[in-house]
C-alpha positions in Angstrom: 91.5 111.6 127.7 88.7 109.6 125.4 88.2 110.2 121.8 84.4 111.8 122.3 86.7 114.5 124.7 88.5 115.6 122.1 86.0 115.3 119.0 84.5 118.4 121.0 87.6 120.2 120.8 87.6 119.8 117.6 84.9 120.8 117.1 84.6 123.7 119.9 87.8 124.5 117.7 86.5 124.5 114.7 83.7 127.0 116.3 85.8 129.1 117.9 87.7 129.3 114.1 84.4 130.8 112.4 84.2 127.0 110.3 81.7 124.7 109.4 81.2 121.6 112.3 82.6 119.1 110.7 85.5 120.9 109.2 88.5 119.4 111.2 88.6 115.4 110.0 90.5 113.7 113.5 92.9 111.0 112.0 93.2 108.6 115.2 96.5 107.3 114.5 97.4 104.0 115.7 100.8 103.8 115.0 103.0 100.7 117.8 98.8 100.4 119.6 98.1 97.3 120.5 94.9 95.9 118.7 92.4 95.8 121.7 93.0 100.0 121.7 92.3 100.1 117.8 90.0 98.0 118.2 88.2 99.8 121.4 88.1 103.3 119.5 86.9 101.5 116.6 83.5 100.4 118.3 83.1 103.5 119.4 82.5 104.3 115.4 85.7 106.3 114.9 86.7 105.0 111.2 89.9 107.2 109.8 92.9 106.3 111.5 97.1 106.8 110.6 99.8 104.3 110.2 103.2 105.1 110.4 104.5 102.1 108.1 103.9 100.1 105.7 104.8 96.3 107.7 103.1 97.3 110.7 99.2 98.8 108.9 99.1 95.3 106.5 99.2 92.7 109.6 97.0 95.3 111.4 94.4 96.9 108.6 93.3 94.1 106.5 91.3 92.2 110.0 90.4 94.9 111.4 88.1 96.5 108.1 86.6 92.3 107.1 85.2 93.9 110.4 84.6 96.8 110.2 82.7 99.5 107.0 83.9 102.1 106.3 87.8 102.7 107.2 89.9 105.1 106.2 93.3 104.1 106.0 96.3 107.5 105.9 99.6 106.6 105.8 101.8 109.2 107.9 105.2 107.6 108.0 107.9 107.8 105.3 107.2 105.7 102.1 110.2 104.0 100.8 109.5 103.6 96.8 109.8 100.1 97.0 106.9 100.2 99.2 104.7 101.9 97.7 103.2 98.8 95.8 102.0 97.5 98.8 100.8 101.6 100.0 98.8 102.2 97.2 97.3 98.9 98.3 96.4 99.3 101.4 96.1 103.1 102.6 93.2 105.7 100.9 95.1 108.5 101.7 99.3 109.7 101.6 100.5 112.1 104.1 104.4 112.3 103.1 104.6 112.3 98.9 108.3 114.5 98.9 110.6 113.6 96.3 110.3 113.4 92.9 111.3 109.3 92.5 108.3 108.1 94.4 106.8 110.9 92.7 107.0 109.2 89.4 107.1 105.7 91.4 103.3 106.2 92.0 102.5 108.0 89.0 103.7 104.1 87.3 102.1 102.1 90.2 98.5 104.2 89.1 98.4 103.5 86.1 99.3 100.2 86.8 96.5 99.6 89.1 94.2 101.6 87.5 94.0 104.1 90.8 96.0 106.2 93.3 95.0 106.5 96.8 94.8 110.9 97.8 98.2 112.5 98.1 99.5 115.2 100.7 102.8 116.5 100.0 105.0 117.4 102.9 106.5 120.2 103.6 110.0 120.3 105.6 108.8 124.1 107.3 111.8 124.1 109.3 114.1 123.0 107.5 115.6 120.1 110.0 118.0 118.5 108.0 116.8 115.2 109.4 113.4 115.7 108.5 111.7 114.1 105.2 109.9 117.3 103.3 110.4 119.0 100.6 111.8 122.7 101.0 109.5 125.9 101.5 111.9 127.2 98.3 110.5 123.9 96.6 107.0 123.2 97.4 105.2 125.3 94.2 107.9 123.4 91.7 107.6 120.3 93.7 103.9 120.7 93.5 103.9 121.6 90.1 105.6 118.5 89.2 103.2 116.6 90.3 100.2 117.6 88.8 101.8 117.0 85.2 102.4 113.1 86.4 98.5 113.9 86.9 98.7 112.7 90.4 96.1 113.8 93.0 97.6 116.0 95.3 94.6 117.4 97.7 96.9 119.2 100.3 100.3 120.1 101.7 102.0 118.0 105.3 103.5 119.5 108.2 105.4 118.4 111.0 107.3 121.4 112.2 110.0 121.5 115.0 109.0 119.8 118.0 111.1 123.2 120.2 109.2 125.7 118.8 105.4 128.0 117.9 103.3 125.9 115.9 102.0 128.9 114.2 104.2 130.7 111.9 104.6 127.0 111.1 100.6 126.5 110.6 100.2 129.5 108.8 103.1 128.7 106.4 101.6 125.9 105.7 98.5 127.7 105.2 99.8 130.3 102.3 101.8 127.3 100.2 98.8 125.9 100.0 96.8 128.5 99.3 98.9 129.5 96.1 99.2 126.3 95.1 95.3 126.8 95.5 95.3 123.4 97.5 92.2 122.8 99.9 93.8 120.1 102.5 96.1 120.8 105.0 97.3 117.9 107.1 99.0 119.4 110.2 98.1 118.7 114.0 98.9 116.3 116.6 98.1 115.9 120.3 99.9 119.2 121.5 99.4 121.1 119.0 96.2 120.5 117.0 93.6 123.0 118.2 96.2 125.4 117.3 96.9 123.6 114.2 92.6 124.3 113.0 93.1 127.8 114.3 95.1 128.3 111.4 92.7 126.3 108.9 94.0 122.3 109.4 90.9 120.2 107.5 93.0 117.2 108.7 94.4 116.4 112.6 96.8 113.9 112.6 96.1 112.3 116.8 97.4 109.2 119.3 98.3 109.5 122.0 95.5 111.5 124.1 92.8 109.2 122.3 95.4 105.8 122.8 97.1 106.6 125.4 101.5 107.0 125.0 102.3 104.4 122.9 103.6 100.9 123.8 107.1 100.1 122.0 107.5 96.9 120.0 109.0 93.8 121.7 112.7 92.6 119.9 
């Protein structure tokens, strides 16, 4: 599927949800994609991309940013505290703030660096033990803790269980955001982004539908 087709579907989903065109931001998930595929999307004019690993992004994006103005880079994968400084220097937005230790580290670095990326708190709506994110029950307290640290938390993010209907998870995230006065919702991927938009997503994370299947890294 092409980038224009995805953008057309997002526009239609916004319209169906009674939202103005352009409400939903498309994050093109370029993790583990060959540079030529990423550059092809850049050449089409798209500028908002997502990566899962700090190291991979650090190898890929400085060169692209030298060639293409206006790139906006989002970290979508788990963030280790020892990678926080590099992430904050590289990314415009981090979607995976999920624990107090990381929040405190980002706050310290923000003071040192004089800037901080926009932040989403990741919520584990399915209570999956193998998945990162704060629990639904702890979300309100964690939002308050992050705000007390002065962090620029703009919204919530979730990844619903793969084998469940995502709609209840998206609806729950929307309710949590509303009760915490957070305007942004990062939810929805290649297979369910239209459902996510219907439930209020402001950012959708689409990879394989744009780039094709990921290319596994060689050993």
